[in-house]
N, C-alpha and C positions, 0 to 999 in steps of 0.2 A: 647283604654284609653282614656282616660276623656278631654274634649276637652273643647273651651271656649263660646261653643254653647247652654250654658245651663241659664234658667230663674235667674236671681241670685239677689238678695238684693244690689242694687247698692250702696249702703251708706256702708254696712256691707262688699263687697268687696273693696272698694276704701281705708276703713282702713287697710284690708288686704293688699293690695298692699301698701299702705304707712308704713306698716312693715316691708314687706321684702325691702323694699327700704332704711329704714334706720338700716335693717340688713346689706345691701348692702355699706352702708356709714361707718357702723362698722364694717367691715370683717376684717381686721387686727387686730385689739384688739382681736375679736371671733375666730378667727383661731387660734391666739397663745395660749389662752385657750385651745381649741381643741387638740392640737399639741402637747402641756405638759400633758394631760391626754392620747393621744396613747402613747405616748413615758413611761409614767409610765405604763400605760393597758398592753404592747406590748412590752416585750423587744428585738425583734427582729428589732424594727426601731432605734437600738440603731447605726446599722450598716448604716443607712442615717445620712448624715450634717441634724444636726438642721435648719440650714436655707433654704437648699433645701427640707425639709420635709413640714417646715411654710409654703413656698410660695407655694406647691402641695395641700395643703389642702386649703390653700385661694383660689386658683383657680377652685377646685371643688363646694367649699361653692356659692363662685359665679352663677357658672353656674347654679348649684340647683336653687337658689334666683332669678335668673331670669327668670328659666322654671316655678317655682312655681308661681309666680306673672303675668306670661299669660298661668296661668292654663293648665300647657303641662307637655309631658317629656321631657327627655334632646334632643336636635336637632340632627342633623346628628355629627356636628365637636364637641358639647359639648359630646356625646358619646365617640368620637374618643378621646376627649382629655381623659376621665376615662380609655377607653382599651390602651391607650399609656402611662397612668401611670402605670396599673395594670404591662404590659409587662415588664416598667422598674425596677418595684417591684421584677420582678421576676430574673430579672439578676441581681439584688440588693441583693439577699437572702432572702428575706421578703413571708413567706409563705402566700399561700392564703387565711389561714382562719385568720392570723392578718390582710391584707389588708382589707378582708371585714369587720373586726372588727375595723378597723381602718373610713372605710367609712358612717360605722353605725355610728359612734361617730359622725359626723361631721352632721348625719341627726337627730340624739335624739337633740342635742343641736338649731338647728333649731326650732325644735317641741317644746320643751323646753322654747325657748326665745317667739315663736309663743304664745303658752298658757299663761307665764305670764304678756304677753302685748294686750291680748284679752279686747276688750271692749264688751258689750254686743250684739251689731247687730254681732261683727266677731263671736261669740261663737257659732252663727248656723251654720257659716259656715266649722266651726272645722271637721266634719267628711268629708267632698269633699277634703279637703285638705290633711286629714290622707289619703281619697282611692289614690290621686293623688301621696303622697309620697310612697306608700306602690308600686304603680302601678312602678313609677319609677326606686325603690330600686331593684325591680324582675328585670327589664329589664336591669338595671345599672350592677348588680351583675351577672347576665348571662354572659354579655356579659364582663364582665372583669374576668369570672374566665375563659370562654374560651381562653383570650389570654393569663393570666398565664398561665394556662397549654401547653400551644402552646411552647413557650418560656420554659419553667421548663422541658418539655420533652429535646428540644434540649440543651440544657444546660446540665441535668444529661448525656444524651448520650456522650456528649463533654466531662463531668469531669470523665465519668468512663471511657474512652481513655486516659483521662491524667493522672489519678490516676494509671493503667497501664503502661504508659511511665516512668513515674514520679518512681517508684516502680524498675522497670526495670532497669533504669539509674542511681539508688540508690548501684544495686548490681556490676555495670561496675564503678570502677577510672577512667577512661576515657571518661566516658558518664558524671562526674558530671560537666562541665558546660552545660550541656543543661539539667540538676536537674537541676540546678539554675533558669532559664529561665523557666521551667515547674513549680518548687515552688511557684515563683511570680505569676503564671498566676493561680493556685490552693490558693491564699492568704497566702501562708507560708513564712517566712524570713527564707530566706538560713542559713543566719548566725546565726539564734537562736538555740532554744535548742532544741530537741525532745525526742519522746517516742515511743516507737514502741509496739505494743500489736498484740498475735495472738491468736484468738477467734475460738475454736472449738464448735460450738453450739450444745445443747440438741438435740438429736436423734429426737425428738417432734418438733424440730425449722427446720421449711421447709429455703432452702436457698430463695427464695423469702422474706420468712418474716425476714429472718436475715438479708439479704439487706435494705429493708424497714427500721428494725431498724437503721442501723448505718447509712445509707443516711439522719435521719432526727434528728440523733443526734444534730448535729451544734446549732441547735435552743437554744441547752440549756445547751452548753460549750459555755465556753470563747476562743475557736479556733476551726477550721474545723477538717476534719476528712478524711485522704485519705485512702481508703481500696481498697482490689483486693481479688476476690476468687483464690485459691489454691489448688491445690489434695487434696484428703481427704473430702473433704467438712470443710475446714477451712479459715477465714479470718484474710488477714494481714493489720493491719492497721499502720497508721504514724501519729501522732498530736500534737501540738503547746500546746494541755489543757492539766494542770495537772491535770482537774478534772475527765477527764475519767479514769486513771488510780488510782485514789482515789475513785471514785466508785465501780471498780471493785476489788480493793484489802483490800475494805471496805466491801465487799456482801452487798452491796445496791444495785445490777444493776438489780433488778426483773426476772420477768421472761421473759421477751421479749429478757436477756442480759442471761440467764440461759446456762449452760453448763463450758466449762472448758478452762482456761485464763492464757495465760504467756503474764509480762510484764518485760519488757526493762528496762535499767536504763536510766537516765534521760543522754540523751548525745548532745555534742554541734555542730554546722553545717550538711552540709549533711555527712560528713565522720562519724559524730556519731551518725546522722537517720538510716544509715545502720548498722549499729553495734547495735544499741539498739535494730532495728528488728531481728537480730540475735540471741541477749540476748535471744527475748520473744519467739524465737523458743525452744532454749533452755529448758528454765524454762516450755515451754508451756509440754515437755517429761514426767517431772517429776511432773507432777499433777494427782491426784487420787480423786478415788469417797470422800476420808473422806477431801481431799487436791484440790477443783477443781480450786482453784488459786494459781497460784508462781510467785513471783516476781523474777528476775533475781539476786537484792540485797542481797537479806535474804538467795536463794535457791541456788546462783551459784555451791556453791560445789558441792551438788548432780546433776543439771543440768548439768554440765561439765561432770562428772562420766558417767551417763548415755547417754551422747550424744556417747560416745566412746564403748557403749557395745556389740558391735562387735570384741572384742576383747577379752572380756574376759564374753562371751557367754558360751564358754565351761565350763570355770571353772566352775561357779555360775547356769548353768544348772541343776545340781541335785536340790540345793535348791529355784531355781526359781518352778521347778516343788511339791514341797512341799508347796511350799504357793500360786499355782494355787489351788493343789491338797485340801487344807487345811486354808483356809481363815482365820478361826479363829486364826490361830496359826500366819499368817501373820498380821492381825490387831492387836495381843496383842505388836508383836514387834516394829511394826510404833506406835504405843500407848505409850510403852516403851522409845522410841528413842527420840519421841515427850516431854515426861516427865520428859528428864534430867535423866534416868535410876532410878526414881522410882516407887517402887513395887508401894507403896501407893499409890501415883498419877494415875499410870497407871490403878490398880482396879479400881478403880472411874470412867476413862474417856472408860473402856469398860465393865464397870456395872456388874462385875464380883469380889469375893471375893480375897484379895490380894493371898490366897494359889491358887487360881488357877491360877491366874498374873506366880508366881512361878512356878508351875507343865507344864503353857503351854510353858513357857521360856524354861524350862529342855527338855519337849519334841522337841521343836524346835531343838536344839543343837543336842540332841539323833539323829534326823532324816537327819538336813543337816549337820553334824558336826563343825557346826559354835557357836563358844560360844557367845550366846548374850547377857551375861554380859560383857562380855571384851569390852573393845573402839573397838578393830582392829574385832572383832567378828561381834558386835554389827554392824560397818560400810557397812559390806559385808552381811551382812543381810539385812539391809534397802535395800541396792540396789538392791538386789536379790526378796524382797519383794515389791519393785517398777518396777521390768524389769515384774513382775509377773500380776502387775495389768497393765500396758501398752498392754501385751498380751490378758487380759481381755477385756480390754476397744475395742482392735482391734476386737475382734471376736462379742462383741453383736453388735457394731456398723456395720459392715461385715452382721448380720444377719436381724436386725434390714433395710436395704437397698436392701434386697433379693426380687425380685418383686413378687406380690401376682400368686399366683398358683389357 
């Protein structure tokens, strides 16, 4: 680190020190500008009260100005203030990249003002000051990243535990008071509106990457997401954000959220949260490769029927077998239902001639005994095709999960 024992241009350095002193006198105004820039560029800082944020920026800028005027890096107490701030921001939920970006915004402002106010004797000293700032930034960001990481890991561990406890309490009406306390710790409003979601990631999305994706969602939403892993590789979630269901249902989730999704109804209170999660489980059961996202609001009738499959498996077993053995027939049946029984629209959807659609529907009826062009027959046929799709999905996931030999 560069110290104060260099041969310097006395007049130039006195002018530099004078500029830093003047900036320290104006630090309240400068910090206000920096704070507004950070809050505009880093949405995560909306979590921090503006007055608290401005005071922290002002303190960090004063520490930096004092160190630069003395041609040194941050001393022990100044560095401790930076690491304490990093720990606080981690506890507030501000990501490390946003924290470092905010800190660098203050340094950028200091450098900009220094350059604007530089006189000819000062200009020759700018490379030295730049080196001082670079070294200080490197040391400070390293220390801040370490402090932020330690707190964030501890919080993540606590949050995972709390999330499991919260979701377990939702299942038990006698534990609603406990769920209310945990909800507050998870920054959820117990009396607010909740949405439940269940995600079955694509086979190439690992459990670790799925968890990482969900854990980083809150920075992009207007509320936190509480999640847990359950059997079968699924993730169950509760959120008070309307944005996540919109992203999922709108098909704009992207590769990191690829897979099948069940979305529950928006329901009020903790009892509603538990019901919405139940909705989402039922909706997930009626997803397919063609329709990987289902919402209980739109698909409740199919979701409820499929949830009781054990009661009518025997009745539909022959049709399920046909759908599994001849997927082109099942595809046509499902497209026919989605097209409101329009032969022309179905032909367009499955990319065949209308005569082929008619032939396939007739062939389906011959093989299964279910008249697909009648309301009752089509309803039963759709359920059989969905059951075949669920069976095929389970087979494919089990095949994917087999250990390498």
